C-alpha positions in Angstrom: -11.6 123.0 174.7 -9.0 121.5 172.6 -11.3 119.2 170.8 -14.5 121.3 171.0 -15.1 123.3 167.5 -14.8 126.7 167.1 -19.1 127.1 167.1 -19.3 124.5 170.8 -16.8 126.9 172.3 -18.2 130.5 171.5 -21.9 129.7 171.7 -22.7 131.3 174.9 -21.0 134.6 173.2 -24.0 134.2 170.7 -26.8 133.6 172.9 -29.1 136.1 173.4 -29.2 139.2 175.8 -32.5 138.3 177.1 -30.6 135.1 178.9 -29.3 137.8 180.9 -31.2 138.8 184.1 -33.0 141.8 184.2 -33.5 141.5 180.4 -36.9 141.3 179.5 -38.9 141.9 175.3 -38.3 145.6 176.2 -35.5 146.2 177.0 -33.7 143.9 174.7 -35.3 145.6 171.9 -33.8 149.1 173.6 -30.2 147.1 173.6 -30.8 146.0 169.7 -31.3 149.6 168.2 -28.0 150.5 170.6 -25.9 148.4 169.9 -26.9 147.1 166.6 -28.0 142.9 167.2 -29.0 141.0 170.3 -26.7 138.7 171.0 -23.8 139.1 173.7 -20.8 139.3 171.5 -22.9 142.5 170.1 -23.6 143.8 173.2 -19.3 143.0 174.7 -18.4 145.0 170.8 -19.9 147.5 171.9 -17.1 149.2 173.3 -17.2 152.7 175.5 -16.7 156.0 173.9 -14.5 157.0 176.5 -14.0 156.5 180.8 -15.2 159.2 183.2 -13.0 159.3 187.0 -15.3 159.5 189.5 -12.5 157.5 191.9 -11.3 160.6 193.9 -13.4 162.7 196.4 -13.8 166.5 196.0 -14.3 168.6 199.3 -16.9 171.3 198.1 -15.0 174.2 198.5 -12.7 173.0 195.3 -15.8 172.2 193.7 -15.0 174.0 189.8 -17.6 174.9 187.5 -17.1 172.7 184.1 -15.6 169.9 185.4 -17.0 166.1 186.8 -16.4 165.6 190.2 -17.7 162.7 193.3 -18.9 164.8 196.6 -19.0 162.7 199.7 -21.7 165.3 202.0 -25.1 165.7 203.9 -28.3 166.5 202.9 -29.0 169.2 204.8 -32.6 170.8 203.2 -35.0 170.2 200.4 -36.8 172.7 198.4 -40.0 171.8 196.7 -40.8 173.5 193.8 -44.1 175.5 194.2 -44.4 175.8 190.4 -44.1 172.6 187.6 -41.8 175.6 186.1 -39.3 175.3 189.1 -36.8 173.0 190.1 -36.4 171.0 192.9 -33.4 171.8 195.1 -31.3 169.6 197.9 -29.0 170.9 199.3 -26.0 169.2 200.9 -22.9 170.7 202.9 -19.9 169.1 203.8 -18.3 171.1 206.7 -16.3 172.8 204.0 -19.1 174.6 201.9 -22.6 174.3 200.4 -23.7 173.0 197.3 -27.4 172.2 195.5 -28.7 169.0 193.7 -31.2 170.6 190.8 -33.8 168.5 189.4 -36.6 169.7 187.0 -39.0 167.1 188.2 -41.6 167.1 190.2 -39.7 164.4 193.0 -36.1 163.2 191.6 -35.5 159.8 194.0 -33.0 161.6 196.2 -36.2 163.6 197.5 -36.7 160.6 199.8 -33.3 160.7 201.3 -34.2 162.8 204.6 -32.6 165.7 206.0 -29.2 164.9 207.7 -28.8 161.4 205.5 -25.3 161.0 204.3 -25.3 160.6 200.0 -22.2 160.0 198.0 -23.4 162.6 194.5 -21.1 162.4 191.5 -21.9 164.5 188.4 -21.2 167.7 186.4 -20.4 171.1 188.1 -22.2 174.1 187.5 -22.8 177.8 189.3 -25.5 179.0 190.0 -25.7 183.4 191.5 -21.7 182.0 192.6 -22.7 178.6 194.6 -22.1 175.2 193.1 -24.8 173.4 191.9 -25.2 170.0 190.5 -28.2 169.5 188.0 -29.2 166.5 187.7 -26.3 164.5 188.5 -25.0 161.2 187.0 -25.3 159.7 190.5 -27.0 159.9 194.4 -27.1 157.3 196.4 -26.3 156.8 200.1 -23.1 156.5 201.5 -23.8 153.4 202.9 -24.2 151.9 199.0 -20.8 153.8 198.1 -19.9 150.5 196.5 -22.6 150.9 194.0 -20.6 154.0 192.7 -18.4 153.0 189.9 -15.2 154.6 190.7 -14.2 154.3 186.7 -17.5 154.6 184.6 -17.5 153.6 181.3 -19.2 155.9 178.7 -21.6 153.9 176.0 -23.2 154.9 173.1 -26.7 154.9 174.7 -30.5 155.3 173.0 -33.4 157.2 174.7 -35.0 154.4 177.2 -31.6 152.5 177.9 -29.4 154.1 180.9 -26.1 153.3 181.7 -26.8 151.6 184.7 -28.9 148.9 182.2 -25.7 148.5 180.4 -23.7 147.9 182.9 -25.3 145.1 185.1 -25.5 143.5 182.0 -22.3 143.7 180.7 -21.4 142.5 183.8 -23.3 139.6 183.0 -22.2 139.1 179.5 -18.6 139.3 180.8 -19.1 136.3 183.4 -19.8 134.4 180.3 -17.4 135.2 178.7 -15.1 131.5 177.5 -12.2 130.9 178.2 -10.7 131.2 174.4 -7.4 130.4 173.4 -4.5 133.4 172.4 -4.8 133.8 168.5 -1.6 135.9 168.5 2.1 135.6 168.0 3.1 135.5 171.6 5.6 137.6 170.4 3.3 140.0 169.0 1.8 140.7 172.6 4.9 140.9 174.1 6.5 144.1 172.4 2.5 145.9 172.0 2.2 144.9 175.7 -1.3 143.8 174.7 -3.6 142.0 177.4 -5.3 138.9 176.2 -8.8 138.8 174.5 -11.2 139.0 177.8 -8.5 141.2 180.0 -9.6 144.0 177.2 -13.3 143.5 177.3 -13.0 143.8 181.3 -10.3 147.0 181.2 -12.5 149.1 179.0 -16.5 147.9 180.3 -15.2 147.2 184.1 -12.1 148.9 184.6 -10.5 149.1 188.0 -8.2 152.0 186.2 -8.2 154.5 183.3 -7.2 152.0 180.5 -4.7 153.1 178.5 -4.6 152.3 174.3 -3.5 148.8 174.7 -6.7 146.7 175.6 -8.5 148.8 172.4 -5.7 148.4 170.4 -5.8 144.5 171.3 -9.4 144.3 170.0 -9.1 146.3 167.2 -6.3 143.8 166.0 -8.2 141.1 166.5 -10.9 142.5 164.5 -8.2 143.5 161.2 -6.3 140.3 161.6 -10.0 138.5 161.2 -10.6 140.2 158.2 -7.5 140.1 156.9 -7.1 136.4 156.5 -11.1 135.7 155.9 -9.7 137.5 153.0 -6.2 135.9 151.8 -8.3 132.5 152.5 -10.5 133.6 149.2 -8.0 134.8 147.5 -5.4 131.6 148.0 -7.9 129.4 146.8 -8.8 131.7 143.4 -5.6 131.6 142.8 -5.2 127.9 143.3 -8.1 127.1 140.9 -8.2 125.7 138.0 -8.9 128.3 134.8 -8.4 128.3 131.4 -7.4 129.6 128.3 -9.4 132.6 126.7 -8.7 133.9 123.6 -10.5 135.9 120.8 -10.1 135.7 117.2 -10.7 139.8 117.6 -14.2 139.9 114.7 -16.7 141.1 117.1 -14.4 143.3 119.0 -13.8 145.1 115.7 -17.9 145.1 115.2 -18.5 146.9 118.9 -15.3 149.6 117.9 -17.5 150.3 114.7 -20.3 150.6 116.6 -19.0 152.8 119.3 -17.5 155.2 116.8 -14.6 156.6 118.4 -10.9 154.8 119.7 -10.2 153.4 122.7 -8.2 156.0 125.2 -4.6 155.0 126.5 -5.5 154.0 129.8 -8.5 152.0 128.0 -6.1 150.4 125.9 -3.6 149.0 128.4 -6.6 148.1 131.0 -7.8 145.7 127.8 -4.2 144.3 127.3 -3.8 143.9 131.0 -7.2 141.6 130.9 -6.9 139.8 128.2 -3.9 138.7 129.4 -5.7 137.6 132.5 -8.1 135.8 130.4 -5.9 134.1 127.7 -3.8 132.5 131.2 -4.2 129.1 132.8 -5.5 130.0 136.2 -8.5 131.9 136.6 -9.0 135.5 136.8 -9.8 138.2 139.6 -9.0 141.3 138.4 -10.6 144.8 139.9 -10.9 147.7 137.2 -11.1 150.8 138.6 -12.4 153.8 136.7 -13.3 157.4 138.0 -17.0 158.4 136.5 -17.0 158.5 132.6 -13.9 157.2 132.3 -15.3 154.5 129.9 -15.5 151.3 132.0 -18.7 150.1 130.2 -16.7 150.2 126.9 -13.8 147.7 128.3 -16.0 145.1 129.8 -18.2 144.7 126.6 -14.4 144.3 124.9 -13.8 141.8 127.5 -17.2 139.5 127.3 -17.0 139.7 123.2 -13.0 137.5 124.0 -15.2 135.4 125.5 -18.1 134.8 123.3 -15.2 135.0 120.4 -13.7 131.9 121.9 -16.7 130.1 122.2 -18.2 130.5 125.8 -20.7 133.2 127.0 -20.5 136.5 129.8 -22.6 137.8 131.8 -22.3 141.8 133.5 -24.3 142.0 136.8 -25.6 145.5 138.1 -26.4 146.1 141.5 -29.8 147.9 140.8 -32.6 147.2 137.6 -31.9 151.0 136.3 -28.3 150.2 135.6 -28.9 146.9 134.8 -31.1 147.7 132.1 -28.8 150.5 130.9 -25.7 148.3 130.4 -28.3 145.9 128.9 -29.3 149.4 125.7 -25.4 149.6 125.5 -24.5 146.3 125.2 -26.9 145.5 122.5 -26.0 148.5 120.3 -22.3 147.5 120.6 -22.4 143.8 120.8 -22.7 142.1 117.4 -25.0 139.3 119.1 -27.6 138.2 120.8 -27.4 139.9 124.9 -30.4 139.0 127.2 -31.4 141.1 130.2 -32.4 139.2 133.3 -33.8 141.1 136.5 -36.3 140.3 139.1 -39.3 142.8 136.8 -38.9 140.3 134.3 -42.2 138.6 133.5 -42.3 134.7 134.1 -42.6 133.5 129.9 -39.5 135.6 129.2 -38.3 134.5 132.3 -38.2 131.1 131.2 -37.2 132.0 127.5 -34.3 133.3 128.6 -33.1 130.6 131.4 -33.1 127.8 128.6 -31.2 130.2 126.4 -28.2 130.7 128.4 -28.7 126.8 129.6 -28.7 126.0 125.8 -25.7 128.6 125.0 -28.0 130.3 122.6 -27.4 133.3 124.2 -24.2 134.2 124.7 -24.6 137.7 126.9 -26.3 138.3 130.1 -27.6 141.3 132.0 -29.2 141.0 135.1 -29.3 142.0 138.7 -28.9 139.8 141.7 -31.1 137.4 140.2 -28.3 135.9 137.7 -26.8 134.3 140.8 -30.6 132.5 141.3 -30.0 128.6 141.9 -32.6 129.0 138.5 -30.0 130.3 136.2 -28.1 128.0 134.3 -25.4 128.7 132.0 -24.2 126.8 129.0 -20.4 128.2 129.3 -20.0 130.6 131.8 -16.6 131.4 131.5 -16.6 135.7 132.7 -18.3 137.3 135.0 -18.5 141.0 135.5 -19.7 142.9 137.9 -20.1 147.1 138.1 -20.1 149.2 141.0 -18.7 146.6 143.4 -19.1 148.1 146.0 -22.6 148.2 146.2 -22.3 144.0 146.7 -20.3 142.0 149.4 -17.0 139.4 148.1 -19.5 136.4 148.4 -22.0 138.5 146.1 -19.4 139.1 143.5 -18.0 135.7 144.0 -21.2 133.8 143.7 -22.0 134.8 140.0 -18.3 133.5 138.9 -19.6 130.2 140.6 -21.7 129.7 137.7 -18.9 128.5 135.3 -17.0 125.4 135.9 -13.7 128.1 135.2 -14.8 131.7 135.6 -13.0 134.4 135.3 -14.2 137.2 137.2 -13.8 141.1 136.4 -15.3 143.6 139.5 -15.6 147.1 138.1 -15.9 150.9 140.4 -16.5 154.1 139.7 -15.7 154.6 142.6 -11.8 155.0 143.5 -11.0 153.4 145.8 -8.3 154.5 148.1 -5.2 152.5 149.0 -6.0 151.6 152.5 -8.8 150.4 151.9 -8.0 148.6 148.3 -5.3 147.0 150.6 -8.4 146.0 152.7 -10.6 144.6 150.7 -8.6 143.1 148.0 -4.8 142.7 149.6 -2.6 142.0 146.2 -5.6 141.6 143.4 -5.1 142.3 140.2 -5.9 146.4 139.6 -6.3 148.4 136.3 -6.7 151.8 136.7 -8.4 153.9 133.8 -7.1 157.5 134.2 -8.0 159.3 131.0 -11.2 160.4 129.6 -12.9 159.5 126.1 -12.4 162.6 123.7 -14.5 165.5 123.9 -15.8 165.5 127.4 -14.8 168.7 129.5 -14.3 169.5 132.9 -17.4 170.5 135.2 -17.6 173.3 136.3 -18.4 173.6 139.7 -19.5 176.0 142.2 -20.4 176.9 145.6 -23.7 179.2 147.1 -25.3 179.6 150.0 -29.5 178.2 150.2 -30.0 182.1 151.1 -28.9 182.8 146.9 -31.4 179.9 145.5 -33.5 182.3 143.9 -30.0 183.5 141.9 -29.5 179.8 141.2 -33.1 179.2 140.2 -32.8 182.0 137.8 -29.7 180.7 136.2 -31.8 177.5 136.5 -34.4 179.0 134.1 -31.7 180.7 131.9 -30.0 177.5 130.9 -33.5 175.6 130.8 -34.4 178.6 127.8 -30.8 177.7 126.5 -31.4 174.0 126.5 -30.1 172.5 129.0 -31.2 169.5 130.9 -31.3 169.5 134.8 -30.6 167.4 137.7 -31.7 168.8 141.1 -30.8 166.1 143.8 -32.0 166.7 147.4 -30.8 164.6 150.7 -34.2 163.6 151.5 -37.5 162.3 150.2 -39.6 163.9 151.7 -40.3 166.4 155.2 -38.6 165.2 158.7 -38.3 165.5 162.1 -35.4 167.4 160.8 -37.1 170.6 159.3 -33.8 172.5 157.6 -33.5 169.3 155.0 -34.4 170.2 151.5 -37.0 167.3 150.9 -37.7 166.2 147.2 -41.4 165.7 146.7 -41.1 170.4 148.4 -38.7 171.3 146.1 -40.0 169.2 143.1 -43.8 171.1 144.1 -41.8 174.5 144.3 -39.9 174.0 140.5 -43.1 172.0 138.9 -45.0 175.4 140.2 -42.3 177.6 138.7 -41.4 176.1 136.0 -44.2 173.7 134.7 -44.7 170.2 133.3 -40.9 169.7 132.5 -39.8 169.3 136.3 -40.3 165.5 137.0 -39.3 163.6 140.0 -37.7 160.1 140.8 -36.9 158.9 144.2 -36.1 155.1 145.8 -39.9 154.7 147.3 -41.4 155.1 143.6 -42.8 151.8 142.1 -39.9 150.7 139.7 -42.3 151.4 136.2 -43.0 155.4 137.6 -39.0 155.9 138.7 -37.9 153.9 135.1 -40.8 156.0 133.5 -39.5 159.5 135.0 -36.0 158.8 134.0 -36.9 157.8 130.4 -38.9 161.1 129.7 -35.8 163.1 131.4 -33.1 161.0 128.8 -35.7 161.5 125.8 -35.9 165.3 126.9 -39.4 165.5 127.5 -38.7 166.2 131.4 -35.9 168.9 131.1 -35.7 169.1 135.5 -35.5 165.7 137.3 -35.6 166.5 140.9 -34.2 163.1 142.6 -32.4 161.5 145.3 -29.3 159.6 145.2 -31.2 157.4 143.5 -29.4 158.6 140.3 -26.0 158.4 141.9 -25.0 155.7 139.8 -26.3 154.5 136.3 -28.4 157.0 134.8 -27.0 157.9 131.1 -28.2 161.2 130.0 -25.5 163.2 127.5 -27.4 166.0 127.5 -27.7 166.9 131.1 -25.7 169.0 131.9 -26.2 171.2 134.4 -26.5 169.3 138.3 -27.9 171.1 141.9 -27.0 169.7 144.8 -29.1 170.7 147.9 -27.7 170.7 151.3 -24.5 169.5 149.8 -22.8 169.0 152.9 -24.4 166.7 153.8 -23.3 164.1 151.4 -20.1 162.1 151.8 -17.5 163.4 148.7 -17.1 160.3 146.9 -21.3 160.4 146.5 -20.9 163.8 145.8 -18.1 163.0 142.8 -20.9 160.1 141.5 -23.1 162.8 141.3 -21.4 165.3 139.9 -20.2 162.2 137.5 -24.1 162.3 136.0 -23.3 165.7 134.4 -20.4 166.2 131.7 -20.9 163.1 129.8 -22.0 165.2 126.5 -19.5 167.5 124.3 -21.2 171.1 126.1 -19.6 172.5 129.0 -21.4 171.7 132.3 -22.1 172.5 135.5 -22.3 171.4 139.1 -23.7 174.3 142.0 -23.6 172.9 145.8 -25.8 174.1 147.9 -25.2 174.7 151.4 -26.6 175.7 155.0 -25.0 179.0 156.1 -24.0 177.5 159.0 -21.0 175.5 157.4 -18.7 174.1 159.2 -15.1 175.1 158.4 -14.6 170.5 158.3 -17.6 171.1 155.6 -16.4 174.0 153.8 -13.1 172.4 153.6 -14.5 169.0 151.8 -16.8 171.5 149.2 -14.2 173.0 148.6 -11.7 170.2 148.1 -14.6 168.9 145.4 -14.5 172.6 143.9 -11.3 172.4 143.4 -10.4 168.9 141.6 -12.1 166.4 139.8 -9.4 163.4 140.4 -11.5 160.5 141.6 -8.7 159.0 143.4 -7.8 162.2 145.5 -11.4 162.5 146.5 -11.7 158.8 147.7 -8.8 159.1 149.7 -9.8 162.4 151.6 -13.5 161.2 151.7 -12.4 157.5 153.5 -10.4 159.4 155.9 -13.7 161.4 156.7 -16.3 158.8 156.5 -14.5 155.0 156.9 -15.2 152.9 153.8 -17.7 150.3 153.6 -17.9 146.6 154.5 -15.6 144.0 153.7 -17.3 140.9 153.0 -20.4 142.7 153.3 -22.4 145.3 151.9 -22.4 148.3 153.9 -21.2 151.3 152.7 -21.3 154.0 155.6 -18.9 154.5 158.3 -15.8 152.4 159.1 -16.0 149.4 156.6 -18.1 146.7 158.9 -15.7 147.1 161.9 -17.0 147.3 165.2 -13.5 147.7 167.2 -11.3 149.3 164.8 -10.7 152.3 162.9 -9.0 151.3 159.6 -7.6 154.9 159.4 -6.5 155.4 163.2 -5.0 151.9 162.9 -3.7 152.4 159.7 -0.4 150.7 160.9 -2.1 147.3 162.4 -4.1 146.5 159.2 -1.0 146.6 157.2 0.9 144.8 160.4 -2.6 142.3 159.9 -1.8 141.9 156.1 1.2 141.0 156.5 0.2 138.8 159.9 -2.0 137.3 157.9 0.3 136.3 154.5 3.0 134.9 156.4 0.8 132.7 158.8 -1.0 131.2 155.8 2.5 130.9 154.2 3.1 128.3 156.8 -0.1 126.9 158.0 -2.2 127.1 154.6 -4.6 124.6 156.6 -5.0 126.2 159.6 -4.1 123.3 161.0 -1.5 124.3 164.1 -2.1 125.2 167.5 -2.3 128.8 166.5 -3.9 127.9 163.4 -6.8 126.5 165.2 -6.8 128.8 167.6 -7.2 131.5 164.6 -10.1 129.3 163.3 -12.1 130.5 166.9 -11.2 134.1 165.8 -12.8 133.9 162.6 -16.1 132.5 164.1 -16.0 135.1 166.4 -16.0 137.4 164.3 -18.6 135.9 161.6 -15.6 135.6 158.7 -15.7 131.9 159.0 -18.8 131.4 157.4 -18.1 133.8 154.5 -15.3 132.1 154.1 -16.0 129.0 153.8 -18.9 129.7 151.8 -16.4 130.8 149.4 -13.8 128.5 149.6 -16.8 126.0 148.7 -16.4 126.7 144.9 
């Protein structure tokens, strides 16, 4: 094992599940749906939601409704249903009383067991006419096969068609194939926390002999957190040691841009720009995160930073996650910057693309704006000195830094309009330099936010009619595009039809399934004022800048995350007029949902909102791109395991300080850990540059 590579050592875990007995193509598809993958490692990382204790035997006279019980009894009689609507009842007795097994099916499996048979039954107890009953018990098997009943039964998340016994059988086979892995944790830590080994922790959760305490799950959570922290620390370490160059501009282009802007930068914009200028002037590479709440003026800071690179004789590029946002950045930079600005997206026609590529390669185009098309292999810059990545939460770390690899010593500035909570900031970035824009440009007013029940929809629509008559432009956002099985959800297409019938051609529709040209046309019509009510899905969440839009209606607001609602609200209030955000919610609003919406109503501080949203929903992926749920984690919860996250952060820093190349015994074991959690490839790709 000592000479095996991590990939060879872990090969059994990355084998397909259909190599296990009983897993054919159909069941493989079910597993993939339930566990999010088709490999043994995906199955092993599919942790139980809890455990049921079926080990104790309960006499029938002691059965209590609402409890889980396991009973050893004799089948007394079968009562077969006379009509399809009647249940099949099987009466059992154990000398202390009688109970009924109830099945709403024509012929349940236990029907084959004749009266007089001894059975072991386990399930949830209910009461019918004063007598205990077990409707559709979880287990009913001959007492002679009692060993097949798990004493402690894991409760795994399942999907339709996938049964617990399918998972149990596959899990036993997967655990049997676990290779002997080296221990990657400090022995002192394991002893202090009383943590089992990796394989023992998995077995304690998936095939327990006794109810597992918190130690096995926390051990596995720490494995995942440590792998992420080490991978990110490796990336940061390499970026810090990469040679950079000093970029100092003379300010002439910036002065022209500020004249075109027409306003004085806010104090926080000036502070952020000073911090960026200091990084650009330093001889090492910059990696700085610019956080700015909605409407705080990040684009101006980015434009001025990019012009400093151009003043120094180099090039700069800005990457956005969507074509819409890229086009809007291109329009803004073209208006502000007194030098050519190219737009490069997947929609650019071949002839135009060839011209842009030639201009970038020759250095004739100093500034470029685009989507992920910017970091395709065919795109070459003569001298890319600064890469700016906007809406960083839409890209993984890997994608963010690939653009930086387009230059010899490229500085990287990443921006987000979604304020990052302190815990997630640590998780994603560690000690990366951070600049925050805390103010808003002069003239911006706070958006008045109000809550309304959907029962008051007619009143809201009447208010919209008055706003329309007063000259307002209005967003109306729905959580879904079309009607679905969840018929209570508002659908954009249905709302569009209703509003179009009432207000006519001034109502437009924009959603993610439209052809890009049609969606862009609708947004352009809205920006031009020819469409006055834009019904949309969350395609307007970022990058849509329509200063005259002053009303935002969000239907079924409780269906959105807090940070997403805050982003949507940020689409209004971008002009000088008083703006409004109306949050429409269903009548069955839970207390938790009401607290969330009330928080949004009462504050426009994006950092407060982001902290609460992270606590409730999690923060997205670390080295990947996923943004909903916990950040890329299958085993850890960065909120509940916040203490482990901070411990992993310190552990990773201390380990790499002693063993930067992971060459010691523990370092080699950590290489296995990185490969196990699939962080090695991301770190290796990033380090290669």
